[in-house]
C-alpha positions in Angstrom: 0.9 -15.0 -0.1 1.4 -14.6 3.6 0.0 -11.7 5.5 3.5 -10.2 6.1 4.5 -10.1 2.5 2.7 -6.9 1.6 0.7 -7.1 -1.6 1.0 -8.2 -5.2 -0.1 -6.1 -8.2 -0.8 -8.1 -11.3 -1.3 -6.2 -14.5 -2.1 -7.3 -18.1 -0.8 -5.0 -20.7 2.2 -2.8 -21.4 2.5 -0.3 -18.6 5.2 2.1 -17.4 5.6 3.1 -13.8 3.9 6.4 -14.3 0.8 4.6 -15.5 0.2 2.9 -12.2 0.9 5.8 -9.9 -2.8 6.8 -9.7 -3.8 3.3 -8.7 -1.1 3.0 -6.0 -2.0 6.5 -4.8 -5.7 5.5 -4.6 -4.7 2.4 -2.6 -2.6 4.3 -0.1 -5.3 6.9 0.3 -7.7 4.2 1.1 -5.4 2.8 3.7 -4.7 6.2 5.2 -8.4 6.9 5.6 -9.6 3.4 6.7 -11.0 3.4 10.2 -13.2 0.3 10.3 -12.7 -3.2 11.5 -9.6 -4.7 9.9 -10.5 -7.8 7.8 -8.9 -11.0 9.2 -7.8 -9.5 12.5 -9.0 -12.4 14.6 -7.4 -15.5 15.9 -9.5 -17.8 13.6 -8.4 -15.8 10.5 -4.8 -15.0 11.2 -2.0 -16.4 13.3 -0.5 -12.9 13.6 -3.7 -11.0 14.4 -2.1 -9.4 17.4 0.5 -7.7 15.2 -2.1 -5.7 13.3 -2.0 -2.0 14.0 -4.5 0.1 12.1 -3.2 3.4 13.6 0.3 2.6 12.4 -1.0 1.5 9.0 -2.9 4.8 8.7 0.2 6.8 9.7 2.6 4.9 7.4 0.2 5.2 4.4 0.0 9.0 5.0 3.8 9.2 5.3 4.3 7.3 2.0 1.7 9.5 0.2 3.3 12.7 1.5 6.9 11.7 1.1 6.9 9.6 -2.1 3.7 9.5 -4.1 2.5 13.1 -4.0 4.0 15.0 -6.9 6.4 12.1 -7.7 9.1 13.0 -10.2 9.9 10.9 -13.3 13.4 10.1 -11.9 11.7 8.2 -9.0 9.9 6.0 -11.4 12.8 4.1 -13.0 15.5 1.8 -11.9 19.0 3.1 -12.7 20.8 0.9 -15.2 
């Protein structure tokens, strides 16, 4: 996985979208509240290290939490057929 592809979530079992909302919410809360050194943000670790922007990651995680994940409705958890 490249650093620009986001993240993968691998699950074992039979889950519905609603089952993983707490996990995704916890992850975005962690990103929103993270204010430490970004892992891999150095020339020896990443060819794109200058593109890393912790303040923007904090902002976008908060925006996603506020606009999507908080009080998410059931109709947002399915793909229309």
